[in-house]
C-alpha positions as CSV (number, residue, x, y, z in Angstrom):
1,M,0.3,-0.2,0.0
2,T,1.2,3.5,-0.7
3,L,0.3,6.4,1.4
4,D,-1.1,9.0,-0.5
5,T,-1.8,12.7,1.1
6,R,-5.7,12.2,2.1
7,Q,-4.5,9.2,4.0
8,A,-2.0,11.2,5.6
9,A,-4.3,14.0,6.1
10,E,-6.6,11.3,7.8
11,A,-3.9,9.9,10.2
12,I,-2.8,12.9,11.3
13,E,-6.1,14.2,12.1
14,E,-6.8,11.0,13.8
15,Y,-3.7,10.7,15.8
16,F,-3.3,14.8,16.9
17,G,-7.3,15.6,16.9
18,S,-9.2,17.7,14.3
19,D,-8.2,20.8,15.4
20,V,-4.1,20.6,14.4
21,L,-5.3,21.1,10.8
22,T,-6.6,24.7,11.8
23,D,-4.6,25.0,14.7
24,E,-1.4,24.2,12.7
25,P,-2.1,24.3,9.5
26,T,1.5,25.2,7.9
27,W,3.1,22.3,10.3
28,A,0.2,20.0,9.3
29,G,0.2,21.0,5.7
30,V,4.0,20.3,5.7
31,L,3.8,16.8,6.9
32,I,0.7,16.0,4.7
33,D,2.8,17.0,1.6
34,Q,6.1,15.0,2.5
35,A,4.5,12.0,4.6
36,P,3.7,9.8,1.2
37,E,7.6,10.7,0.1
38,A,9.0,9.4,3.6
39,Y,6.3,6.4,5.0
40,E,4.9,3.7,3.1
41,S,1.4,3.4,4.9
42,A,-0.4,5.5,7.5
43,E,0.4,2.9,10.1
44,D,4.0,3.9,9.1
45,L,3.7,7.5,10.1
46,T,2.0,7.2,13.1
47,A,4.9,4.9,14.1
48,A,7.1,7.3,13.4
49,L,4.9,10.0,15.0
50,D,5.1,8.2,18.5
51,L,9.0,7.6,18.0
52,M,9.2,11.3,18.0
53,H,7.0,11.7,20.9
54,L,4.8,14.2,19.2
55,R,1.6,14.2,21.0
56,P,-1.2,16.7,21.3
57,G,-0.4,19.3,24.1
58,A,3.3,17.8,24.7
59,D,5.9,20.7,25.7
60,H,8.6,20.9,23.2
């Protein structure tokens, strides 16, 4: 399966919550655009987000 931008957007929205696309449009847009080149599936994308410890409301 190949990840496309629609699937990436859905995975990011599911992972962070629906507000991420409006609260962080630039960051989310870049991730959505680049995800299909870097990840094979939505599962790979969310696993990478887990490895980076990116969570809603996390202090960075």
